[in-house]
C-alpha positions in Angstrom: 3.8 6.6 -18.1 4.9 8.6 -21.1 6.3 8.2 -24.5 9.8 7.9 -25.0 11.8 9.2 -28.0 13.6 6.8 -30.0 16.9 8.6 -29.7 16.7 9.2 -25.9 19.3 7.7 -23.7 19.1 3.8 -23.4 18.5 2.2 -20.1 19.2 -1.3 -19.0 18.3 -3.0 -15.6 20.5 -5.3 -13.7 18.5 -7.1 -10.9 20.5 -9.3 -8.4 18.7 -11.4 -5.7 15.2 -13.0 -5.5 13.2 -9.6 -4.5 14.9 -7.7 -7.3 14.0 -10.4 -9.5 10.5 -10.0 -8.9 10.6 -6.1 -9.4 12.2 -6.4 -12.6 10.2 -9.1 -14.2 7.2 -7.2 -13.1 8.4 -4.0 -14.9 9.3 -6.2 -18.2 6.1 -7.9 -18.3 4.0 -4.6 -17.4 5.9 -1.6 -19.3 6.9 -1.4 -22.7 9.3 1.6 -22.4 11.6 1.9 -25.4 14.3 3.8 -23.6 14.7 0.0 -21.7 13.3 -2.5 -24.6 14.2 -5.8 -23.6 17.6 -5.0 -22.0 16.8 -6.8 -18.8 19.1 -8.9 -16.8 18.0 -11.0 -13.5 20.9 -12.6 -11.7 20.7 -15.1 -9.1 23.2 -17.7 -7.2 20.3 -20.8 -7.2 18.0 -21.8 -9.6 15.5 -22.6 -6.9 15.0 -18.7 -6.4 13.9 -18.2 -10.2 11.8 -21.2 -10.6 8.3 -20.0 -11.9 6.4 -22.1 -8.9 8.3 -20.3 -6.1 9.5 -16.4 -7.4 7.0 -15.7 -9.7 4.0 -18.1 -9.1 2.0 -15.0 -7.8 2.4 -12.9 -10.8 1.8 -15.6 -13.4 -1.6 -16.6 -11.8 -2.5 -13.1 -11.5 -2.2 -12.6 -15.3 -1.9 -15.6 -17.5 -0.2 -13.3 -20.0 2.8 -13.2 -17.8 3.8 -17.0 -18.7 4.7 -15.8 -22.4 6.8 -13.3 -20.9 8.2 -15.5 -18.3 9.1 -17.9 -21.2 11.0 -15.2 -23.3 13.0 -14.2 -20.2 14.2 -17.6 -18.9 15.9 -18.1 -22.5 18.5 -15.4 -22.1 17.9 -13.1 -19.3 18.3 -15.0 -16.4 21.8 -15.6 -15.1 22.6 -18.4 -12.4 26.1 -17.5 -11.2 28.2 -19.1 -8.4 29.0 -22.4 -7.0 27.6 -22.2 -3.8 25.5 -25.6 -2.9 22.4 -23.5 -2.0 22.8 -20.1 -3.2 23.9 -17.3 -1.0 21.5 -17.7 1.8 21.3 -14.3 4.1 25.2 -14.1 3.9 26.1 -10.9 2.0 29.8 -12.0 1.7 28.6 -15.2 -0.1 27.0 -13.4 -2.6 30.1 -11.0 -3.2 32.6 -13.7 -3.1 30.5 -15.8 -5.7 30.1 -12.7 -8.1 33.7 -12.3 -7.8 34.6 -15.7 -8.6 32.1 -16.3 -11.4 32.3 -13.1 -13.0 33.1 -14.6 -16.4 29.6 -16.4 -16.3 27.9 -13.0 -15.5 30.1 -11.1 -18.2 28.4 -13.1 -21.0 25.0 -12.1 -20.0 26.1 -8.5 -19.4 27.4 -8.3 -23.0 23.6 -9.3 -24.2 22.8 -5.8 -23.1 24.6 -4.3 -25.6 25.9 -1.3 -23.5 27.4 1.5 -25.3 27.9 5.2 -25.2 26.3 6.7 -22.5 23.9 4.1 -21.5 22.4 4.1 -18.0 22.4 1.0 -16.1 19.8 0.9 -13.3 20.7 -1.7 -10.6 18.4 -3.2 -8.3 18.7 -5.1 -5.1 17.0 -5.6 -1.5 19.2 -5.0 1.0 18.6 -7.6 3.5 19.4 -10.7 1.6 22.6 -12.0 0.5 22.8 -12.5 -3.3 22.0 -8.8 -4.3 23.3 -7.1 -1.4 26.5 -9.1 -2.0 27.2 -9.0 -5.5 25.5 -5.6 -6.8 27.9 -3.5 -5.1 31.0 -5.4 -6.6 29.3 -5.7 -10.1 28.9 -1.8 -10.2 32.4 -1.5 -9.5 33.3 -4.1 -11.5 31.5 -3.1 -15.0 32.6 0.5 -14.3 36.0 -0.3 -14.7 35.9 -3.4 -17.1 36.9 -2.7 -20.6 34.7 -4.2 -23.2 31.4 -4.5 -21.3 30.9 -0.7 -20.8 32.1 2.6 -22.0 34.5 3.6 -19.0 34.0 6.6 -17.6 30.5 7.2 -19.8 28.0 5.1 -18.4 26.0 6.1 -15.5 25.0 3.5 -12.5 21.8 4.1 -10.7 21.2 1.7 -7.8 17.8 1.4 -6.0 18.1 -0.4 -2.7 15.2 -1.7 -0.8 15.4 -1.7 3.1 13.9 -4.8 4.8 10.9 -4.6 6.9 11.0 -3.4 10.4 10.2 -6.8 11.9 13.0 -8.8 10.0 15.4 -10.6 12.0 18.9 -8.6 13.0 21.0 -10.1 10.2 19.0 -8.4 7.4 19.9 -5.3 9.1 23.4 -5.8 9.7 23.3 -6.7 5.7 21.5 -3.4 5.0 24.0 -1.0 6.7 26.9 -3.2 4.7 24.8 -2.8 1.6 24.1 0.8 1.7 27.8 1.4 2.5 29.3 -0.6 -0.4 26.7 0.6 -3.0 28.1 4.1 -1.6 31.8 3.6 -1.5 33.6 0.3 -2.7 37.2 -1.0 -3.1 40.6 -0.3 -1.2 40.3 3.3 -1.7 36.4 3.5 -0.9 35.7 5.6 -4.0 32.2 6.3 -4.9 30.6 3.1 -6.3 26.8 4.0 -7.8 26.7 7.4 -9.4 23.3 7.7 -7.5 21.6 5.4 -4.8 17.9 5.5 -4.2 16.6 4.1 -0.9 13.1 2.5 -0.7 11.5 1.0 2.6 9.2 -1.9 2.3 7.7 -0.8 5.8 7.1 3.0 4.8 5.7 1.9 1.3 3.5 -0.4 2.8 2.0 2.1 5.4 1.8 4.8 2.7 -0.1 2.3 0.3 -2.5 1.5 3.2 -1.9 -2.0 2.7 -4.2 -4.5 4.7 -3.9 -7.6 2.9 -2.7 -10.7 4.9 -1.2 -12.4 1.6 2.6 -11.5 1.7 2.8 -11.9 -2.1 0.0 -9.5 -2.7 1.6 -6.9 -0.2 5.1 -7.6 -2.2 3.2 -7.0 -5.4 1.7 -3.9 -4.8 5.0 -2.5 -3.3 7.1 -3.6 -6.5 4.2 -2.0 -8.4 5.1 1.3 -6.6 8.7 0.9 -7.4 8.6 0.3 -11.0 6.8 3.4 -11.4 9.6 5.4 -10.0 11.9 3.9 -12.9 9.5 5.2 -15.4 9.1 8.6 -13.9 13.0 8.9 -13.8 13.3 8.1 -17.4 10.6 10.6 -18.6 12.4 13.6 -18.4 14.9 12.8 -21.1 12.5 11.5 -23.6 9.4 12.9 -25.7 7.0 15.3 -24.5 9.6 16.6 -21.8 9.2 20.5 -21.8 12.5 20.9 -19.6 15.0 17.9 -19.9 16.6 16.4 -17.0 19.5 14.6 -18.5 21.1 11.7 -16.9 24.2 13.6 -15.9 21.9 16.2 -14.2 20.7 13.1 -11.6 24.2 12.5 -10.5 27.1 15.1 -11.9 26.4 17.8 -8.9 25.3 15.5 -5.9 28.8 13.6 -6.8 30.5 16.8 -6.7 29.1 17.9 -3.4 29.6 14.4 -2.0 26.0 13.4 -0.9 24.4 11.3 -3.6 21.6 9.3 -1.8 17.9 9.9 -2.5 14.4 8.6 -1.9 11.4 9.1 -4.2 8.2 10.6 -3.3 5.2 10.0 -5.1 1.7 11.4 -5.8 -0.2 9.6 -8.7 -3.3 9.0 -10.2 -4.5 12.7 -9.3 -7.4 14.1 -11.4 -6.1 17.2 -13.5 -9.5 18.7 -13.3 -9.1 19.0 -9.4 -5.6 18.9 -8.8 -3.2 21.6 -9.1 0.9 20.5 -9.4 1.3 22.7 -6.1 -1.3 20.2 -4.4 0.3 17.3 -6.0 3.7 18.2 -4.6 2.5 18.8 -1.2 1.0 15.3 -1.4 3.8 13.9 -2.7 6.5 15.4 0.2 4.1 13.7 2.5 4.7 10.1 1.0 8.4 9.4 1.1 9.1 5.9 0.3 11.6 6.2 3.1 11.4 7.4 6.7 13.3 10.9 6.3 12.5 14.5 7.5 12.2 16.5 4.2 13.4 19.7 5.9 17.0 18.2 5.9 16.9 17.4 2.2 19.4 19.3 0.0 18.6 18.4 -3.2 15.4 17.5 -5.4 14.4 16.6 -8.9 10.7 17.4 -9.6 8.9 15.7 -12.2 5.3 16.0 -13.3 3.6 13.9 -16.1 0.2 15.4 -17.4 -2.0 14.7 -19.9 -1.1 16.2 -23.2 -4.3 18.4 -23.8 -3.6 20.1 -20.2 -0.3 21.2 -21.5 -1.9 22.3 -24.7 -4.3 24.5 -23.1 -2.4 26.1 -20.6 -3.8 24.4 -17.5 -0.1 23.2 -17.0 3.1 25.1 -18.1 6.9 24.4 -17.6 7.3 28.2 -16.5 4.4 27.9 -13.9 5.9 24.4 -12.6 9.2 26.2 -12.6 7.8 28.8 -10.1 5.5 26.6 -8.2 8.7 24.2 -7.6 10.7 27.0 -6.3 8.1 28.3 -3.6 7.6 24.7 -2.8 11.6 23.8 -2.1 11.6 27.0 0.0 8.8 25.7 2.3 9.6 22.2 2.2 13.4 21.6 1.9 16.6 22.4 4.1 17.7 26.4 4.2 15.6 29.5 3.8 16.4 29.2 0.0 15.2 25.7 -0.8 18.3 23.7 -0.9 21.3 23.9 -3.3 19.8 21.9 -6.2 16.8 21.7 -7.7 15.6 20.4 -11.5 11.8 20.6 -12.5 10.6 18.9 -15.7 6.9 18.9 -16.9 6.4 16.0 -19.3 3.1 15.9 -21.6 1.7 12.8 -22.4 -0.8 11.7 -24.9 -0.9 8.4 -22.8 -1.5 9.5 -19.5 -4.9 10.6 -18.1 -4.2 11.6 -14.8 -1.5 14.1 -12.9 1.4 12.1 -11.8 4.3 13.8 -9.5 7.3 12.2 -8.3 10.0 14.2 -5.9 13.4 12.7 -5.9 14.7 14.2 -2.5 18.2 13.7 -2.0 21.1 14.6 0.6 18.8 14.4 3.6 19.8 13.5 6.8 20.1 9.5 7.3 19.2 9.3 11.0 15.8 8.0 10.5 17.3 5.2 8.3 20.2 4.1 10.3 18.4 4.7 13.8 16.0 2.0 12.7 18.9 -0.4 11.6 21.6 0.4 14.1 20.2 -1.8 17.1 19.9 -4.7 15.1 22.9 -4.0 13.3 25.1 -4.3 16.6 22.9 -7.1 18.0 24.2 -9.1 15.1 27.7 -8.0 15.2 28.1 -8.8 18.9 26.6 -12.1 18.2 29.5 -13.1 16.0 32.3 -15.2 17.4 35.6 -13.9 16.4 38.5 -15.7 16.2 42.0 -14.2 15.1 40.4 -11.2 13.7 37.7 -13.3 11.5 34.2 -14.1 12.3 32.0 -16.9 10.2 28.8 -15.8 8.9 26.6 -19.1 8.7 22.9 -19.5 7.5 20.9 -21.1 10.2 18.5 -22.6 7.6 21.4 -24.2 5.6 24.7 -24.9 7.3 26.3 -25.9 4.1 26.3 -21.7 3.3 28.9 -20.0 5.3 31.7 -17.7 4.7 34.7 -16.0 6.9 34.6 -12.5 7.1 37.8 -10.0 8.3 36.4 -7.9 11.1 38.9 -5.2 10.0 36.5 -5.1 6.6 33.4 -4.7 9.0 35.3 -1.6 10.9 36.1 0.0 7.2 32.3 -0.2 6.4 31.4 1.5 9.8 34.3 3.9 9.0 33.1 4.9 5.8 29.3 5.2 6.5 30.0 7.4 9.3 32.2 9.6 7.2 29.5 10.0 4.4 27.0 10.6 7.2 29.4 13.4 8.6 29.7 14.9 5.3 25.7 15.0 4.7 25.1 16.5 8.1 27.6 19.0 7.7 25.9 20.1 4.2 22.7 20.2 5.5 24.0 22.4 8.8 25.6 24.9 6.2 22.3 25.5 4.5 20.7 26.1 7.7 23.2 28.7 8.9 22.1 32.2 9.3 22.0 34.3 6.1 25.2 36.1 5.2 25.6 39.8 5.5 24.9 40.6 1.7 25.9 44.4 2.3 29.2 43.3 3.8 29.9 40.7 1.2 29.2 43.3 -1.6 31.5 45.7 -0.1 34.4 43.0 -0.3 33.4 42.5 -3.7 34.1 46.2 -4.5 30.5 47.4 -4.8 
């Protein structure tokens, strides 16, 4: 959506699983963002899921130029890992085990990304499946601590997890709860995993876009287009044309310190700058969260606007006005009487853009709507498991060769971790909504 300075922070994309592979390939085919360049890696556990006639066929027929892009991608940007006879199926534990046992294969491809310094690794997965949902939380944790692959303690790991359609079966939502939790917290000690977790809901985005096509491939294509716009908008405040920079560290440091670091994008793009002001675009954006949430529970926001260069040059849009509009917008739309506890705003002037595009990353919001949509099906699946000696076997009905045992204590740990994270989130929201402090009394206590 905008030019990026050659000296800007470098980003890489790691996508695991069929759905995430589609998104990453579409991004690589459509966008030539110098912040990313050719640093894209597609991971999968089966060659069938990366065959052009299966996973990418619709995109290749939609645009013949994509075939050349695919030919370049398949040479060194697609990694098939693991020894499962037919991939991971819908078993996230299989995906996790395969990544752990065959990490040496994955390592060679990650090395090709040439991670260094303070690079950002943007990780993508669909949360309902097995390969990506299983492998990606493990890989984030592993790469963060693996010397030689990344700069330990310096690289940033942004994760985007896609929630399944409402109509999908119970196992997908069991996977979703386990996936969200493991992207947030991982390992024996349950430490923070991804530095920032973005959540996107398929059903929500389809509704926002007003998609009526009966073709599944077209529906996915349009949703994926919306998701890749998020990536470009996130990169824009660190590059050329930004009137106020949002550094990568700004995205995650304070949220991590607070202990709540989940977000969802709210998009309002394609607005005519002759008609739309930023205030109107912001109001439109908050009505379009890509996950079902109550914006009035959001405690954090990154507000990004990309405008045509000429409208910035002539003063129609300015960073100063944008800051004031954002402040008033936050007070009106976010938790608490002061508009949350964190807000960054960045206006980007772009020679390439002809429209006013606005994205709000809302964070720290109540997860009630997301969890409530998943919880019944989560328990339906959990209670269907046959437990013997504290273990349950997860099998794929479509392919009986795909099966793995999981210790139910591990599932209990996952539940405890997400409940703890939710409790902290709700407490932060509650604190913001408390009655204002008595300033006269507080000033007196400070000696005034």
